[in-house]
C-alpha positions in Angstrom: -42.2 -63.5 3.8 -42.5 -66.6 5.9 -39.3 -67.9 4.3 -37.4 -64.8 5.6 -38.4 -65.8 9.1 -37.2 -69.3 8.4 -33.9 -67.9 7.2 -33.2 -65.7 10.3 -31.7 -68.6 12.3 -29.6 -69.3 9.3 -28.4 -65.7 9.2 -27.7 -65.8 12.9 -25.6 -68.9 12.4 -23.7 -67.1 9.6 -23.0 -64.1 11.8 -21.7 -66.3 14.6 -19.6 -68.4 12.3 -16.0 -67.2 12.0 -16.0 -67.7 8.2 -18.4 -68.5 5.4 -19.9 -71.9 5.6 -21.8 -73.7 2.9 -25.1 -75.1 4.1 -26.1 -76.7 0.8 -24.0 -78.9 -1.3 -25.5 -77.8 -4.5 -27.4 -74.7 -5.6 -29.6 -76.9 -7.7 -31.5 -78.2 -4.7 -32.4 -74.7 -3.4 -35.3 -73.0 -5.0 -34.5 -69.7 -6.9 -36.6 -67.5 -4.5 -34.7 -68.9 -1.5 -31.3 -68.3 -3.2 -32.3 -64.7 -3.7 -33.3 -64.4 -0.1 -30.0 -65.9 1.0 -28.0 -63.5 -1.2 -30.0 -60.6 0.3 -29.3 -61.8 3.8 -25.6 -62.2 3.0 -25.6 -58.6 1.7 -27.3 -57.6 5.0 -24.7 -59.5 7.0 -21.8 -57.8 5.1 -23.5 -54.4 5.8 -23.9 -55.2 9.5 -20.2 -56.3 9.7 -19.1 -53.1 8.1 -21.3 -51.1 10.5 -19.9 -53.1 13.4 -16.3 -52.5 12.3 -17.0 -48.8 11.9 -18.7 -48.7 15.4 -15.7 -50.5 16.9 -13.2 -48.0 15.4 -15.4 -45.1 16.6 -15.5 -46.7 20.1 -11.8 -47.0 20.0 -11.5 -43.3 19.1 -13.8 -42.3 21.9 -11.9 -44.5 24.4 -8.6 -42.8 23.2 -10.1 -39.3 23.7 -11.5 -40.3 27.1 -8.0 -41.6 28.2 -6.3 -38.4 27.0 -8.9 -36.3 28.7 -8.4 -38.3 32.0 -4.6 -37.8 31.6 -5.1 -34.1 30.9 -7.1 -33.6 34.1 -3.9 -33.2 36.0 -3.3 -30.1 33.8 -6.2 -28.4 35.5 -5.0 -25.9 38.0 -5.8 -26.2 41.7 -7.3 -23.3 43.6 -3.9 -22.3 45.0 -2.4 -22.3 41.6 -5.3 -20.2 40.3 -4.8 -17.7 43.2 -1.1 -17.6 42.5 -1.7 -16.8 38.8 -4.3 -14.2 39.7 -1.8 -12.5 42.0 0.9 -12.5 39.3 -1.7 -11.1 36.8 -2.5 -8.3 39.2 1.2 -7.5 39.8 1.7 -7.3 36.0 -1.3 -5.0 35.7 0.2 -2.7 38.4 3.5 -2.7 36.6 1.9 -1.8 33.3 -0.1 1.1 34.9 3.2 2.4 36.5 5.0 2.1 33.1 2.1 4.0 31.4 2.2 6.8 34.0 6.0 7.0 33.6 5.7 7.1 29.9 3.1 9.9 30.1 5.4 11.9 32.4 8.3 11.3 30.0 6.2 12.5 27.0 5.2 15.6 28.9 8.9 16.4 29.8 10.0 15.8 26.2 7.1 18.0 24.9 8.1 20.8 27.3 11.7 20.5 26.4 11.0 20.5 22.6 8.7 23.5 23.0 11.4 25.5 24.8 14.0 24.6 22.2 11.6 25.6 19.4 10.8 28.9 21.1 14.5 29.5 21.4 15.1 28.6 17.7 12.2 30.8 16.6 13.4 33.7 18.6 17.0 33.4 17.3 16.2 32.5 13.7 13.2 34.7 13.0 13.3 36.2 9.5 15.6 39.2 9.4 13.1 41.5 7.6 10.4 40.7 10.1 12.6 41.5 13.1 14.3 44.4 11.4 11.0 46.0 10.5 9.6 45.3 14.0 11.2 47.7 16.4 9.9 47.7 19.9 6.9 49.9 20.1 4.4 50.6 22.7 1.1 48.8 22.4 -2.1 49.1 24.4 -0.7 51.3 27.0 2.9 50.8 28.1 3.6 47.4 26.5 6.4 46.9 24.2 7.1 44.0 21.9 8.0 42.9 18.4 6.2 42.3 15.1 6.1 38.7 13.7 5.3 37.9 10.1 3.3 34.7 9.8 5.2 32.0 7.8 3.7 29.0 5.9 2.8 26.2 8.3 2.7 28.4 11.4 -0.4 28.5 13.7 -1.2 31.0 16.4 -0.5 28.3 19.0 3.0 27.6 17.6 3.8 31.3 17.5 2.5 31.7 21.1 4.6 28.8 22.3 7.7 30.0 20.4 7.5 33.4 22.1 6.3 32.1 25.5 3.1 34.1 25.3 -0.5 33.0 25.8 -2.7 32.6 22.7 -5.4 34.7 24.3 -2.9 37.6 24.6 -2.1 37.4 20.9 -5.8 37.3 20.0 -6.5 40.4 22.2 -3.4 42.4 21.1 -3.9 41.8 17.4 -7.7 42.1 17.4 -8.3 38.7 16.0 -11.8 37.3 15.8 -10.6 33.7 16.2 -7.2 32.0 16.9 -7.7 30.1 13.6 -8.1 33.4 11.7 -4.4 34.2 10.6 -2.8 34.1 7.2 0.6 33.8 5.8 2.3 37.2 5.6 0.1 38.7 8.3 2.0 40.8 10.9 1.3 40.0 14.5 2.3 42.1 17.5 4.1 40.0 20.1 4.2 41.7 23.5 7.3 41.3 25.7 
């Protein structure tokens, strides 16, 4: 172990030297144990140089990242820019809410228009046998109306919308226990 301490100055000299230098003219003069220690130290020196090279490249990478981060600092927005962006965002949100409201109003108008057209179509294109067999007749007092035969795919709400009558009136006039309780072929009285 003492010989390792004696070789440390030699190792330091090897690290400081720009290239490899031969300290001994002949390997025959150096004892075998010392040669092994020298080889070990040379391996350690190579390992240290590799680590130093890796550290230098890592340092270069960090310096590059730091420089790009410093250059990117100008990309951060100032308080005035943030306020301007916030105002623009709020304006866009208001516009979106206005468009949503307009869209909802348009949907309602389209739905109402389609409902009226469907009611007109159902009134004019009701099956001939159902209308022919449904003469106006008094119902629950002095009311008059027609008879409608339930077709496949019809619901009480569709029938009520088609004739412009409330569903509750159809339920009451026809003695239904539930608005969902109608069947295909069933005859319903539709008051005028």
